[in-house]
Every structure is written in structure tokens, then in C-alpha cells.
N, C-alpha and C positions, 0 to 999 in steps of 0.2 A: 504492500500499499503506499501511496505518496500523499502527504499532508494535502495537496489541493484536492483529493479525491473526496475528501470531507464535505464538502459542498454537495454531492449527490445525495447523501444518506442522510437517514432519520433513523430514530428508533421504531422497531418493528412492530411493538406493543403501543406504544403511547403516540408516536408519529413525530415526537418532539426531536430537535435538534441534539447531536451529539456532540461531546467532548473527548478530546484526545488525550490521554496520556501516553508517553513514548516509554518505552521500557528498553529497546534494542534496536539500534539501526543496523544494516548493513548496505550493500551496493549491487546492482544488478545492471547489466548491459542491455539497453533499449536504444534502439536506433542507432547502434554502433557506439554509443556513448555510456559510460560508468556512470550511473545516476544514484544518488542517496534514496533508499527505501526504509520503512519502518517494519521491521522483521517481526518484532514483538511490541504490543501495546494492549491498552485496555480503553474501549470506547465506553462513556457513560451518558445516561439521560435520566436525570432524577435518580431514583431508586433502581433503575434498569442497568445492567452492565453487560459487555459483551468482548469477548477477547480477540486480538490480532495473533494470529499463529501461523509460522512460515508466510508473513507478508500479506495475509489473507484474513480482511476482515471476517469473524464469524458471526454474521448478524441473523443469526437464529432464533427465534423465541427460547428453545430449549437449550440454550448454550451454557445456561448453567448448571444442567445435567451432563452434557457431551462432554464438556471442558472444565469440568469442575477441579481436577487436579492441577491443571495451570491456573485457575482462578485462586484456589486455595494458596499456591505458593506466590502469585503475584499481586493479589489485590488486598490491599490491608483491611482488616476486619470482615473478611470475606463471610464467615460463618453468622456473623450477625446481620450482615446484609443481606445474605442469601435468605435468613429467615424473614426479613422484612419483605423481600421480593417475592418469596412464596405465599406469605401471609396476602399480599395485595393482589397477584397475578396467579396464584398458583394453579387455578382451575384452567386458565388459558395455556400455560406452560405444559402443565400435564397433558392436556388434550392435544397438543402439538406434538409433543413427544411420542404419545400412543400413536397416532395417526402417522407420523412419519418414519417411525422406526423401521418398518419392514420394506417400505419404498427405498430408503437411504439404502439398506444393505443390498436390495437387489440391484441398483444401479452403480454402487462401487462393485459389486462382484462384476457387473456385466463389462465395466469399462477396463477391468484389470487384464483382461483377454486382448485389449486392443494394444497392438505395438506401433506406436508414433512414428517410427523409422519406415517400416513396410507396408502398413494398413491404409485401406483406403475407408473412408466414413460412408457408409450405407451404399456401399458399391460405387462410389462417384470420386473422380480425380477431383484435386483443388480446384482446376476451372469448373467442373460441373457442380459441385457444391456451390461455388459464387454463383454461377448461372442460376441455379435452381433456386437460391435465395431471392435474385433479382426477378425472377419469374415470378415467384409466390408473393412478394411485397409489391409487384408492378412498380419496379424502380430501376434506374439504371447506374452504370458506373459513376456517372456525373452527376446524377441527382441525388445520391446519398453522401457526397461531398460536404464535409463541415456539419454534418447533421450528428444529432447524438441518439445512439440506437442501444435499446436494451434487448439483449437475447436472452429470453427465457428458457431454462434448463439447457444450457450450453453444454454439458457432456465434457467431451473431450478439447472443448475450446479453438478448434482448428477452423471452424468458420468465420469466428471472431477477429481471427488475424487476417483472414483473406478479406473481411470487409473493412478492416481496419487501413489496409493496404491501400483502399481507394479513398482514404483521407476523411473518413468517418470516425468519431470517436466511440466505442463499443464497450458497453459493461455486459459481461455475460456472468451469471448466475446459476448455480445448481445447488442442492443442498446435501449431496452426496460429496466423499472426497474426492472424486474425478477432478473437482476443483483444483485440487493441487498438484497433478499432474500438469493440467492446463496452463498452471501459472509458470511452473518449472520451465515449460517448452516455450512460451511466450517471450519475443524479443521487441515487440512493438509497444512502444510508449502509450500509443492511443487505444490500447486494451487493457481493460480492468475487469480484475475478478473477485467476486465476492460469493459467500455461501450465504445462501438465503432460501426462502421458502416462498413458493408464489401465493398462498394464501395469507402471507403476512410480510408483503414486499417493504424492504428496508430502505425505501427511496420517497424522495419528495414529490409532491403531486404536481402534475403538468407541466414536465420537464422534457419528456422524451418526443423527439419526433417519430420515431417508430419505435413501436413495440413488437417484438416479433416472437411467437410463441409456437415452436414447431415440433409438436408431438410430444408436448409435456402436459398439458391440460387434460386430456383423456387418461394420464397414469395418477391423478390426485383423486380424493374420494368423492369429489362432486365437481365436475367440469364446469358447469355454469357458474358455481361459487366462484370457482379459480378464476374465470373469465371476468367477473365482476370484480374481482381483486386489482386486476391488472388496469381497468380501464380509468382509474384516477390518475394512472401514472401518466397517460397519454395528454400532450399539451393540445391546446385548441387549433385545428386544422391539422392534427397530427394523425398517424395512422397507426392502427392495430390490426396484427395480422397473426391468423392461428392455422395451424396444419391439425386436421383432427380425423381420427379414423372413420369411415363410415359402413355401414352395414352392407353385407354380401351375401348373395344369393349362391353360394360355394358350399358343396359338400365337405369337402377336405377343410376349408378355411373355418367352417362351423365345428368339424369336428376338433380341430384344434382348440377353438375357443371353449367348446365343451370339457376338453381334457385339463385345460388350463384353470378351469372351475376347482379342480381337485389339487394338481400338483402345486399350485402357485401358494398352498396353503402349507406344502410340506416345508421343513428344514431347508436352507437354502444350500447345504452342501448336499443332502440327499437328492434336490432337484438337479444338481449338476451331472451327479452320477444317473440318474433318470434321463436326462434330456441327450447326454453324451451316448447312452447305451441304446436307447429306442427311438429318440427324434432326429439326432444329427446323422446317422448312417440315411436314414430315408431322405431328409432335406438335402444332402451331398447328392445322392445318386439323382434326386430329381432336377436338382439346379444344375449338374455336371450335363444331364442328358438336354437342357433347354440352352446349354452354351454358357453359363454363368462361370465367370473368371475369379468370383472369389476366394481367397485361400481359406482354410479351415478356421483361423480365428474369426476371419470375419463372418462368417455362417455360424459359428457360435455366439457371435455378439447379436446377429439377427434373431436367433433362437431365442436368447436369454430377454431380449427387448421384449419378445412378443409373449413368453411364458412365465418368467418370473415375476413381474410386477404384482403388486397386490392387486391394483386396480387398472382395468382395460377397458373403455367406455368406446362405443360407436353411436353417432351422432348422424341425422340426417342434414342435408343443407339447409331445410327449411328451418329446422330446430336452431341451427347455428344463427342464421340469419334474424332470427327471433331476439337472440341476445344483444346484438349490436342495435337493433331498433328499440329495445328495452333501455339500452343505456346511452340513447341519443347520439347514434353514429348515422352517417349518411354514406352515399356512394358505394354501398355494399356490393362486393361482387365476389364470385368463385374465380380465384385465379389460375387455379391447376386442378385438375381431379386426375386421380391415378388408380391403379388396382385397389390399394388397400384404404385410400383417403384422400383428403382434398384440403386445399388452401383458401382460407376467406379473409378478404380485409374490409376495412370502414374507416370512414375519415370523422373524427370526432368534431362536433358542433362545438 
């Protein structure tokens, strides 16, 4: 994290401004220049507090649980402050912790299979990834210049670097620890990574030119509620873009969805064994017969992305359009339509 990034953040619980206490500084090469960054610190707002660890702000509601050992070591009078925090906001914190636990673990597991040096994201080259983003958001290389863009559920973070290379500033957030590898790999000063929760976004309202949520809202406990949590972040005349799964009348597809109702409840280690033994061979053969060039890690990421998340919702186009209308968006349109899903955008009044 850099000090000037603080202008974008707020407390995910109270929405109030955050104050920074720096514990440790280090340096990182960005744009070919060695710059000073905050490696460890504490962000506070009233009785709320959040750590900065490995240079990433951990702005999740349940940070007091997930990073208790760090806070116990570095935050003065932590136990007393913890009691006050849990007394005041304990219900919100406990609910978020229960809601997010399984999803965090599944996506952390998924991205552990990804090799940054060798693998493609969703079977796409870097140029195809960027082209897909531009098509989905109805933008161009020039139109995104100097814009502030929020990438919701950024995963491995590679898309954010590609967007920033086109002179946009991109904040990518995810609530899994995939965010750490994304930060390590990044060398572009216009890319910012934060650990955050889509249902408790720690960002100031009305600041983003584009908010893009590609395949993330459908992995939350309530897609429409997650959508509603994002709309305040979009500035007037700004754009909200969402990629969602849609229902399919396909026997194999619906069989897989039926299977995942049961397998997604199994312990993750057991799921890995099950998917590797039973689903991976079938998927591998089918994809190779169709000429798919994915390697085994890329195929495994695809399987895990479908089968392991606790939640996986499918929505019709009309259903998604209604969410935009309810939130006072106009110029609503479907920008892409694919086998498994579609992308939809709208402009905020």
C-alpha cells in the first residue's frame, strides 16, 4: 500500500474515513522505479481497526478474527479494543465470518493451481483477456484512459495489470488470499490491490468511473444483494458491468450442477480428490476431443471454479436488467452472450 491510496478507502462497517498508523515500510519496483510502500500498518476508524499485511490492506469486516495474531502483536490494548468492537458490531462481524469462510477457502484453493509463468486465465491470452474486458464493458483502449476502475473479485490480478497498461487506475479486490500473489506479481503503479468483501465494500461512494464484476456476484449468498452493494460506488454517469451465469437447457450442464449441490458441501481436501479422480478425466477427454489447448492446471481451475464454491447462481437476462432499473441505471444492455453466461452494463443517473 502507498499513502495516497488512503483517499479511496473507508471503513467497511461504518463507511467513515480511515486513519493510518505505519508499522513497517519497504520498497517495491513499480514502473521500473523503486518506490516506498507500507508493508505493515493499522487502519482505524473510531472503534474499528484493520491490518495492513504484506502491503495489502485487509479491509474485511471479519479482520479481527482472521488476523487476530497480527493485531494482538501490533495493536496497543488490542484485547480491550476487541471487546468494544465485538460488543458494538459483533453480529455483523460474526455473520460475515460465517458467510465468507467457505467461499474464501474454495477460491484460495482454486488459484493455488494457477502458474503465473505458464498458465492462461480462462483459456485466454493476455490480449484476449483485455479484448474481452473491453467488449464486456463496451469500452476501448482510449476510452478507459485516466479512468478509475474497480475490478470486483480480481482473482489472480492479471487483468488489472493489462487494464492499467492502457493508462487507467485499477483497484482490484478479492477476499481470498489470491490477492497476495496478485500483489507480488504486479509492477504497475496504477494497479492497487485490497482484500475486501463485495457485500461490505471498503470504498468511498460515487468515485468509480467503471465497476466491473466478472463472475463474482453469482458466487455470493445473494446475487442481487451483492449487486446492490456495488451501485453506490459508481459515480454519476459512471458504468456498472456484471458477468453472470444464465440457465442452460443442457443435460450434462445440469447434471454437473446437480452433483455440485452435494460435493460443494464436502471438505475441500476431499473435493480435490473427488474432482481429480472422477471429473477431471472426463473433462480432459471432452476438451481435448474438442481441440481445447488448456493444460491440466488450467482445466483444474475451471473445474474448481464450477464445483467447489458454496454458492453458484444462474440468472436470466430480464432478471439482471431489473436490478439495474431498480437502482436508477439507464442505457442497460447485454454486451456479450456466451455458452455459460452473459455480461450486462448500465449507466448510473
